[in-house]
C-alpha positions in Angstrom: 62.6 66.1 60.7 65.0 64.2 63.0 67.9 66.6 62.4 65.6 69.6 62.8 64.4 68.3 66.2 67.9 67.4 67.4 69.2 70.8 66.4 66.2 72.6 68.1 67.0 71.1 71.5 70.6 72.0 71.2 69.6 75.5 70.8 67.1 75.4 73.6 69.7 74.4 76.1 71.8 77.5 75.5 71.3 81.1 74.7 73.3 84.1 73.4 73.8 86.8 70.9 73.2 90.5 70.5 72.2 93.5 68.6 74.6 96.4 68.5 71.9 99.0 67.8 70.0 98.3 71.0 71.8 101.3 72.7 69.9 103.5 70.3 66.6 102.3 71.6 67.3 102.3 75.3 68.5 105.0 77.6 71.8 104.0 79.0 71.3 106.0 82.1 68.1 104.3 83.2 67.5 100.7 84.1 64.1 100.4 82.5 62.8 102.0 79.2 59.1 101.3 78.4 56.6 101.8 75.6 53.4 101.6 77.5 50.0 100.9 76.0 47.3 99.9 78.5 48.3 96.5 79.9 51.0 96.0 77.2 54.5 97.2 77.8 57.9 96.6 76.2 61.3 97.8 77.0 64.9 97.3 77.7 66.6 97.0 81.1 70.3 97.3 82.0 71.1 93.9 83.4 74.6 92.8 84.3 76.2 94.6 81.4 73.6 93.8 78.7 70.4 95.4 77.6 67.7 92.9 78.1 64.5 93.1 76.1 61.2 92.2 77.7 57.5 92.5 77.2 54.7 92.7 79.7 51.2 91.5 78.8 48.1 91.6 81.0 47.6 92.1 84.7 47.6 90.0 87.8 50.0 87.5 89.4 53.4 87.8 87.5 54.6 84.9 85.5 58.0 85.0 83.7 58.3 83.3 80.3 61.8 82.1 79.3 62.2 81.0 75.7 64.1 78.1 74.2 67.6 78.4 72.7 67.9 80.1 69.3 64.5 81.6 69.9 62.6 84.8 70.5 59.6 85.6 72.6 57.4 85.2 69.5 58.8 81.9 68.2 58.4 80.1 71.6 55.4 81.7 73.2 53.3 83.6 70.6 50.4 81.0 70.9 50.3 81.0 74.7 50.8 84.6 75.7 47.2 85.6 74.8 45.9 82.7 76.9 48.0 83.4 80.0 47.6 87.2 79.8 43.8 86.9 80.3 44.4 86.5 84.1 48.1 87.1 84.7 50.9 89.7 84.3 53.0 87.9 81.7 56.7 89.0 81.6 58.3 87.6 78.5 62.1 88.0 78.3 64.8 87.5 75.7 68.0 86.2 77.1 71.6 87.2 76.3 72.2 87.4 72.5 68.7 86.2 71.6 66.2 88.3 69.7 66.5 92.0 70.7 68.8 91.5 73.8 72.4 92.4 73.4 75.4 90.1 73.9 78.4 90.3 76.2 82.0 89.2 75.6 81.8 85.9 77.3 80.3 82.5 76.7 76.6 82.0 77.6 75.6 79.9 80.6 72.4 78.9 82.3 73.7 80.3 85.5 74.3 83.7 84.0 70.9 83.6 82.3 69.4 82.9 85.7 71.2 85.8 87.3 70.1 88.1 84.4 66.4 87.2 84.8 66.7 87.7 88.6 68.3 91.2 88.0 65.5 92.1 85.5 62.8 91.3 88.1 64.6 93.4 90.6 64.7 96.3 88.2 61.0 95.9 87.6 60.3 95.9 91.3 58.9 92.3 91.3 59.7 90.5 94.5 58.3 87.1 93.6 56.9 85.5 90.4 56.0 82.2 88.8 58.4 80.8 86.2 57.6 79.1 82.9 60.6 78.0 81.0 60.7 76.0 77.8 63.6 73.7 76.9 66.7 75.8 77.3 64.5 78.2 79.2 63.4 75.4 81.4 67.0 74.7 82.4 67.4 78.4 83.0 64.2 78.4 85.2 65.8 75.5 87.2 68.9 77.6 87.8 66.7 80.5 89.0 65.0 78.2 91.5 68.4 76.9 92.6 70.3 80.3 92.7 67.4 82.7 93.6 64.7 80.7 95.4 63.4 83.7 97.2 62.0 85.2 94.0 60.2 82.1 92.8 56.6 81.2 93.8 56.1 78.3 91.5 58.0 76.8 88.5 56.9 75.2 85.3 59.8 73.3 83.7 58.8 72.4 80.1 61.2 70.0 78.3 64.0 71.1 80.6 67.4 69.3 80.6 69.4 68.6 83.7 71.5 65.5 82.8 73.4 64.7 79.7 71.9 61.2 79.6 68.5 62.7 79.4 68.7 62.9 75.6 70.0 60.4 73.1 73.7 60.1 72.4 73.4 61.2 68.8 72.3 64.6 70.0 75.7 65.3 71.5 77.5 64.0 68.3 75.3 66.3 66.2 76.1 69.3 68.3 79.8 68.9 67.8 79.2 69.4 64.1 76.4 72.0 64.3 76.2 74.5 61.5 73.9 77.5 60.9 72.4 76.0 57.8 71.0 73.1 59.8 69.1 75.6 62.1 65.3 75.4 61.5 64.3 78.1 59.1 61.5 79.3 61.4 64.0 80.1 64.1 66.3 82.0 61.7 63.4 83.9 60.3 62.1 84.8 63.8 65.5 86.2 64.8 66.0 88.2 61.7 62.5 89.6 61.9 63.3 91.4 65.1 67.0 91.8 64.7 68.1 92.0 61.0 71.7 91.1 61.7 73.2 88.0 59.9 76.4 88.2 62.0 74.3 88.3 65.2 72.4 85.2 64.1 75.7 83.4 63.5 77.0 84.4 66.9 73.9 83.2 68.6 74.1 79.9 66.8 77.8 79.4 67.6 77.5 80.3 71.3 74.4 78.1 71.7 76.1 75.1 70.1 79.2 75.6 72.3 77.1 75.7 75.4 75.5 72.4 74.5 78.8 70.7 73.7 80.1 71.8 77.1 76.9 71.1 79.0 77.5 69.5 82.4 75.0 67.7 84.6 73.3 69.7 87.3 74.3 68.0 90.6 71.6 66.0 92.3 71.9 68.0 95.5 71.2 71.2 93.5 68.1 69.7 91.8 66.9 68.4 95.2 67.3 71.9 96.7 64.4 73.1 94.6 61.6 73.4 97.1 59.0 75.5 95.3 56.0 73.7 93.8 57.1 72.6 90.4 55.3 71.3 87.3 57.4 69.2 84.9 56.1 68.9 81.3 57.4 66.8 78.5 56.1 65.5 75.2 55.9 61.7 74.8 57.9 62.0 71.6 60.1 64.8 73.0 63.9 65.0 72.5 64.3 64.4 76.2 63.6 60.9 77.4 60.5 60.3 79.5 62.8 58.6 82.0 64.7 61.9 82.4 61.5 63.8 83.3 60.5 61.0 85.7 63.8 61.1 87.4 63.7 64.9 87.7 60.2 64.6 89.3 61.6 62.2 91.8 64.4 64.5 92.8 62.2 67.6 93.2 60.2 66.9 96.3 57.2 69.2 95.7 56.7 68.4 92.0 54.2 67.0 89.5 54.8 65.5 86.1 52.7 65.8 82.9 53.6 63.8 79.8 51.7 65.2 76.8 51.3 63.5 73.4 53.5 65.1 70.8 57.0 66.3 69.9 59.3 68.8 71.5 57.3 72.1 72.0 54.1 70.9 70.3 52.2 71.2 73.6 52.7 75.0 73.5 52.5 75.3 69.7 56.1 76.5 69.4 56.8 77.8 65.9 58.7 74.8 64.5 55.7 72.5 65.4 52.9 74.6 63.8 52.9 72.4 60.7 51.4 69.6 62.7 48.2 71.5 63.1 48.3 71.0 66.8 46.0 73.0 69.1 47.3 71.5 72.3 47.9 74.9 73.9 44.2 75.2 74.4 44.2 72.4 76.9 47.8 72.5 78.2 47.6 76.2 79.3 44.5 75.6 81.5 46.3 72.6 83.0 49.3 74.9 83.8 46.9 77.6 85.2 45.2 75.0 87.4 48.7 74.1 88.8 49.6 77.7 89.4 46.3 78.6 91.0 46.4 75.6 93.4 46.8 76.7 97.0 
């Protein structure tokens, strides 16, 4: 279990891989291609040289869901999308080389992921949205708030990492030796279910691992530049240290902190935590909605 949890975070703090056949499913001449059924839509958007897959569920104030590393929309957010979509327009994305989104010939970075999400929202004609990023996606959400503050209304940073000392030293040792066979089976299955490409899975793994090995602290001045209302969430048995979340909360002026019982991702019932029988999303999502609805 310990190795699985350590590997999971490593993936969540990086993102990348692709599917060569995406071009067959999206019109290369248009920015957005949709399959529209009532309040559910899915499609691809031409974003900074990749074809980014996204889904839209529900109607209302837009909220962008950003998955963890090595993950898909379904593996991170399948349990919470139906809850959020009751009252919001949920825009769930898959980042470079993850799930159904294509890759580019360069290493992945949180900064590039942030720019890709910002470009997607522009293509979708969404001027401002709430952000909800988990783990790797939480770090990407931080970069969006830093690099594109004008498009962010509020941010939920769930198990986000901003400093190397925020997680135990053994994590970094593990990442230097990361191998695909140590990746949680649930994440491998989730990827192959939507993109049956073993080579793509390996690429995603390798790029994610490299991003983590090379991860650098986000400077304090950048963290403190985040001015939008921010909710920081972490599990009390998370990979990130509680002290890391507390320090982040102190650096972001207009922020709140929630420490929830459970392991990494259990509070949103992420796929690798389902064996615990947790039903925490039923009370964590209302807490998030209360924060988002607060004037």
